[in-house]
Backbone as CSV, one residue per row, in Angstrom:
resi,resn,N_x,N_y,N_z,CA_x,CA_y,CA_z,C_x,C_y,C_z
1,MET,0.626,-1.354,-0.032,0.171,-0.243,-0.037,0.897,1.265,0.083
2,THR,0.565,1.926,-0.903,1.383,3.591,-0.959,0.926,4.238,0.234
3,ASP,1.563,5.422,0.373,1.452,6.631,1.448,0.787,7.797,0.804
4,GLY,-0.186,7.806,-0.483,-0.419,8.685,-1.276,-1.318,9.588,-0.515
5,PRO,-2.071,10.555,-1.350,-3.320,11.046,-0.939,-4.723,10.184,-0.912
6,GLY,-4.861,9.360,-1.547,-6.241,8.547,-1.661,-7.052,8.864,-2.977
7,ILE,-6.284,9.044,-4.173,-6.944,9.041,-5.257,-7.616,7.754,-5.723
8,THR,-8.763,7.944,-5.741,-9.632,7.083,-6.408,-10.316,6.816,-7.701
9,ARG,-10.305,7.963,-8.259,-10.680,8.093,-9.863,-9.942,9.393,-10.351
10,LEU,-10.289,9.360,-11.747,-10.095,10.570,-12.807,-11.072,11.243,-12.474
11,GLY,-11.540,12.404,-12.120,-12.751,13.184,-12.082,-13.023,14.189,-13.087
12,GLN,-11.994,14.768,-13.775,-12.233,15.580,-14.802,-11.019,16.129,-15.591
13,ILE,-11.301,16.169,-16.753,-9.805,16.582,-17.878,-10.371,17.939,-18.568
14,GLN,-9.520,18.828,-18.520,-9.532,19.969,-18.765,-8.814,19.741,-20.193
15,ILE,-9.865,20.771,-21.542,-9.503,20.612,-22.709,-9.273,22.157,-23.066
16,ARG,-8.116,22.580,-23.573,-8.164,23.949,-23.983,-8.445,24.170,-25.319
17,THR,-9.203,25.458,-25.131,-9.750,25.793,-26.966,-9.893,27.151,-27.049
18,HIS,-9.669,27.817,-28.109,-10.000,29.330,-28.376,-11.081,29.338,-28.370
19,ASP,-11.902,28.624,-28.681,-13.251,28.587,-29.494,-14.370,27.529,-28.725
20,VAL,-14.459,28.093,-27.633,-15.450,26.946,-26.233,-16.699,26.819,-27.051
21,GLU,-17.448,27.763,-27.708,-18.650,27.257,-28.403,-18.677,26.133,-29.385
22,ARG,-17.415,26.746,-30.468,-17.421,25.810,-31.572,-17.204,24.318,-30.994
23,ALA,-16.097,24.423,-30.108,-15.323,22.645,-29.410,-16.862,22.118,-28.772
24,ALA,-17.892,22.883,-28.051,-18.573,22.538,-27.361,-19.677,21.675,-28.765
25,GLU,-20.190,22.650,-29.264,-21.017,22.163,-30.485,-20.377,20.799,-30.931
26,PHE,-19.071,20.903,-31.239,-18.472,19.300,-31.740,-18.446,18.343,-30.923
27,TYR,-17.960,18.341,-29.442,-18.272,17.388,-28.572,-19.580,17.000,-28.346
28,GLU,-21.142,17.824,-28.424,-22.105,17.434,-28.149,-22.911,17.028,-29.290
29,LYS,-22.648,17.373,-30.550,-23.096,16.821,-32.032,-22.549,16.159,-32.611
30,VAL,-21.087,16.053,-32.932,-20.408,14.946,-33.272,-19.735,13.736,-32.660
31,LEU,-19.259,13.925,-31.445,-19.280,12.941,-30.473,-20.250,12.529,-29.591
32,GLY,-21.424,13.366,-29.584,-22.579,12.783,-28.824,-22.572,12.557,-27.448
33,LEU,-21.421,13.363,-26.748,-21.379,13.835,-25.401,-22.802,14.429,-24.838
34,LYS,-22.869,13.840,-23.599,-23.982,14.166,-22.739,-23.377,16.130,-22.421
35,LEU,-24.035,17.446,-22.970,-23.685,18.429,-22.317,-24.309,18.545,-21.152
36,LEU,-23.605,18.845,-20.040,-23.918,18.659,-18.589,-24.270,20.662,-18.350
37,PHE,-23.633,21.243,-18.833,-23.810,22.559,-18.118,-22.681,23.549,-18.752
38,LYS,-23.134,24.780,-19.164,-22.177,25.778,-19.425,-22.252,26.787,-18.352
39,ALA,-20.857,27.509,-18.120,-20.739,28.376,-16.827,-19.822,29.533,-17.676
40,PRO,-20.043,30.619,-17.135,-19.372,31.721,-17.511,-18.051,31.541,-16.890
41,PRO,-16.646,32.057,-17.091,-16.438,32.845,-18.561,-16.398,31.927,-19.726
42,GLY,-17.326,31.314,-20.412,-16.864,30.234,-21.290,-16.461,29.184,-21.061
43,LEU,-17.177,28.703,-20.359,-16.802,27.071,-19.873,-17.932,26.238,-20.287
44,ALA,-17.727,25.055,-20.689,-18.745,24.035,-21.123,-17.971,22.597,-20.661
45,PHE,-19.129,21.563,-19.803,-18.772,20.542,-19.202,-19.755,19.255,-19.934
46,PHE,-18.661,18.249,-19.867,-19.327,17.174,-20.612,-19.416,16.024,-19.868
47,ASP,-20.636,14.954,-19.978,-19.800,13.568,-19.013,-19.469,12.815,-20.441
48,CYS,-18.386,11.988,-20.151,-17.415,10.960,-20.805,-17.628,9.654,-20.094
49,GLY,-18.423,8.967,-19.923,-18.433,7.588,-19.277,-18.235,8.054,-17.562
50,GLY,-18.714,9.034,-17.131,-18.257,9.267,-15.564,-17.468,10.122,-15.527
51,VAL,-16.464,10.603,-16.313,-15.354,11.315,-16.487,-15.952,12.686,-16.962
52,ARG,-15.728,13.626,-16.293,-16.492,14.973,-16.781,-15.361,15.843,-17.575
53,LEU,-15.524,16.358,-18.929,-14.546,17.125,-19.783,-14.804,18.588,-19.734
54,MET,-13.941,19.247,-19.186,-14.458,20.840,-19.243,-13.574,21.395,-20.133
55,LEU,-13.901,22.141,-21.326,-13.645,22.958,-22.401,-13.610,24.580,-21.666
56,ASP,-12.520,25.292,-22.093,-12.564,26.379,-21.384,-11.410,27.021,-22.424
57,ARG,-11.114,28.626,-22.260,-10.127,28.879,-22.909,-9.013,29.335,-22.163
58,PRO,-7.709,29.604,-22.419,-6.629,29.657,-21.690,-6.760,30.913,-21.193
59,GLU,-6.511,30.871,-19.381,-6.681,32.192,-18.930,-5.309,32.869,-18.840
60,LYS,-4.249,32.357,-19.076,-2.976,33.129,-19.440,-2.220,32.539,-20.214
61,PRO,-0.844,33.001,-20.320,-0.211,32.697,-21.992,0.524,31.410,-21.501
62,GLU,0.776,31.215,-20.404,1.484,29.922,-19.601,0.372,28.793,-19.845
63,PHE,-0.798,28.950,-19.842,-1.677,27.895,-20.073,-2.235,27.674,-20.964
64,ASP,-1.743,28.215,-22.228,-2.008,28.023,-23.720,-1.224,26.990,-24.223
65,HIS,-1.494,25.730,-24.105,-0.310,24.558,-24.599,-1.181,23.659,-24.932
66,ALA,-1.020,22.657,-25.587,-1.306,21.666,-25.966,-1.443,20.339,-24.906
67,SER,-1.757,20.667,-23.876,-1.866,19.546,-22.823,-3.033,19.561,-21.851
68,SER,-3.478,18.367,-21.301,-4.750,18.601,-20.572,-4.187,18.744,-19.062
69,ILE,-5.150,19.316,-18.178,-4.876,19.389,-16.827,-5.685,18.366,-16.459
70,LEU,-5.396,17.530,-15.454,-5.980,16.437,-14.742,-6.484,16.620,-13.352
71,TYR,-7.677,16.468,-13.117,-8.324,16.552,-11.827,-8.801,15.397,-11.194
72,PHE,-8.089,15.203,-10.085,-8.084,14.079,-9.392,-9.092,14.074,-8.155
73,ALA,-9.928,12.953,-8.216,-11.086,13.042,-7.301,-10.221,12.148,-5.958
74,VAL,-10.410,12.709,-4.618,-9.966,11.939,-3.359,-11.123,11.778,-2.545
75,PRO,-11.064,10.970,-1.473,-12.395,11.124,-0.517,-12.223,12.101,0.583
76,ASP,-11.238,12.557,0.706,-11.258,13.876,1.543,-10.300,15.137,1.068
77,ILE,-10.598,16.137,0.499,-9.943,17.110,-0.197,-9.005,17.544,0.757
78,LYS,-9.465,17.977,2.486,-8.547,19.051,3.258,-7.477,17.813,3.761
79,ALA,-7.747,16.774,3.939,-6.589,15.830,4.343,-5.462,15.382,3.460
80,ALA,-6.288,15.477,1.906,-5.365,15.030,0.940,-4.428,16.468,0.760
81,HIS,-4.985,17.434,0.845,-4.587,18.884,0.942,-3.152,19.036,1.718
82,THR,-3.546,18.763,3.202,-2.511,18.619,4.342,-1.689,17.822,4.205
83,GLY,-1.710,16.628,3.968,-0.685,15.486,3.358,0.258,15.888,2.441
84,MET,-0.380,16.250,1.412,0.536,16.873,0.304,1.414,17.788,0.739
85,LYS,0.693,18.768,1.241,1.555,19.914,1.845,2.735,19.655,2.515
86,ALA,2.409,18.238,3.267,3.413,18.172,4.326,4.807,17.124,3.409
87,LYS,4.215,17.116,1.981,5.479,16.545,1.170,5.893,17.437,0.327
88,ASN,5.688,18.646,0.975,6.363,19.765,-0.018,5.541,20.209,-1.556
89,VAL,4.429,19.692,-1.731,3.504,20.139,-2.771,3.174,21.278,-2.710
90,ARG,3.605,22.440,-3.734,2.991,23.905,-3.841,1.772,24.073,-4.262
91,PHE,1.377,24.441,-3.397,-0.676,24.706,-3.911,-0.890,26.262,-4.097
92,GLU,-1.489,26.489,-5.096,-2.034,27.740,-5.163,-3.112,28.462,-4.377
93,ASP,-3.740,27.693,-3.599,-4.829,27.976,-2.857,-5.231,27.354,-2.005
94,GLU,-6.333,27.373,-1.203,-6.917,26.362,-0.193,-8.039,25.637,-0.903
95,PRO,-8.289,24.407,-0.095,-9.267,23.781,-0.668,-10.708,24.930,-0.538
96,HIS,-11.742,24.856,-1.931,-12.605,26.094,-1.737,-13.704,25.104,-2.541
97,MET,-15.037,25.475,-2.243,-16.021,25.171,-2.983,-16.176,25.876,-4.359
98,ILE,-16.377,25.447,-5.603,-16.289,25.967,-6.641,-18.049,26.113,-7.598
99,ALA,-18.689,25.096,-6.610,-20.052,25.352,-7.273,-21.043,24.103,-6.428
100,ARG,-22.375,24.749,-6.378,-23.121,23.606,-5.690,-23.968,23.427,-6.856
101,MET,-23.839,21.588,-7.042,-24.304,20.925,-8.148,-25.585,20.333,-7.882
102,GLY,-26.449,20.719,-7.131,-27.854,20.117,-6.872,-27.785,19.042,-5.643
103,ASP,-27.017,17.848,-6.175,-26.670,16.628,-5.040,-25.564,16.735,-4.629
104,HIS,-24.232,17.523,-4.872,-23.087,17.805,-4.143,-22.583,19.192,-4.727
105,ASP,-21.857,19.404,-3.651,-21.076,20.811,-4.001,-19.644,20.122,-4.108
106,LEU,-18.642,21.064,-5.170,-17.904,20.628,-5.653,-16.629,21.538,-5.320
107,TRP,-15.656,21.007,-4.858,-14.596,21.539,-4.102,-13.174,21.367,-5.101
108,MET,-12.478,22.321,-4.740,-11.093,22.022,-5.456,-10.020,22.784,-5.044
109,THR,-8.723,22.516,-4.968,-7.667,23.343,-5.042,-6.744,22.827,-5.879
110,PHE,-5.799,24.090,-6.135,-4.840,23.719,-7.544,-3.289,23.615,-6.894
111,PHE,-2.564,22.804,-7.302,-1.163,22.822,-6.926,-0.504,22.612,-8.349
112,ARG,1.120,22.750,-7.775,2.168,22.648,-8.986,2.233,21.220,-8.863
113,VAL,2.622,20.494,-9.983,3.437,19.207,-10.474,4.969,19.658,-10.605
114,ASP,5.319,20.436,-11.235,6.541,21.253,-10.986,6.303,22.552,-11.648
115,ALA,7.454,23.421,-12.005,7.252,24.763,-12.540,6.435,25.072,-13.697
116,ALA,6.638,24.142,-14.381,6.033,24.351,-15.782,4.484,23.920,-15.902
117,LYS,4.177,23.157,-15.339,2.819,22.518,-15.417,2.092,22.412,-14.091
118,VAL,0.594,23.048,-14.564,-0.488,23.012,-13.427,-1.325,21.918,-13.535
119,ALA,-1.642,21.294,-12.181,-2.758,20.268,-12.063,-3.594,20.855,-10.992
120,HIS,-4.653,20.094,-11.056,-5.516,20.440,-10.002,-6.183,19.096,-9.195
121,ASN,-6.461,19.111,-8.050,-7.101,18.453,-7.048,-8.681,18.572,-7.213
122,ASP,-9.216,17.790,-7.407,-10.964,17.929,-7.586,-11.483,16.901,-6.428
123,ARG,-12.726,17.206,-5.823,-13.353,16.270,-5.146,-14.384,16.840,-5.113
124,GLN,-15.614,16.102,-5.394,-16.844,16.195,-5.196,-17.218,15.397,-3.960
125,ARG,-18.035,16.676,-2.903,-18.414,16.349,-1.861,-19.842,16.237,-1.554
126,TRP,-20.528,15.269,-1.627,-22.042,15.061,-1.337,-22.756,16.209,-0.292
127,ALA,-23.663,16.815,-0.756,-24.311,17.661,-0.009,-25.381,16.840,0.782
128,PRO,-25.778,17.468,2.181,-26.379,16.950,2.895,-28.084,17.029,2.296
């Protein structure tokens, strides 16, 4: 058994695009993926066999590259955050709620894998 943060599955994959509407139409109409929702500023979310795909525009020049950012699901985002910080992982922020999704709350925190790449740690906390 490893001493990791307890990743249980891949929760979300981010796909960069400069034209979210055009890309969303392709994922929905051509690939037939279920559009979950759209949100400002220019985000579109799809279900791909239980893995959420997020289409968005690059926020900063350093994020404008041909690579996906992985969102990992963990059973306890605060415990994972604390454990990873203890291992000198550099976080961009503290765990925080992104959205209330009806049947659960979406929590996230951002961490650096290395100086050039950014990854995200995503957890869905089921709302009472």
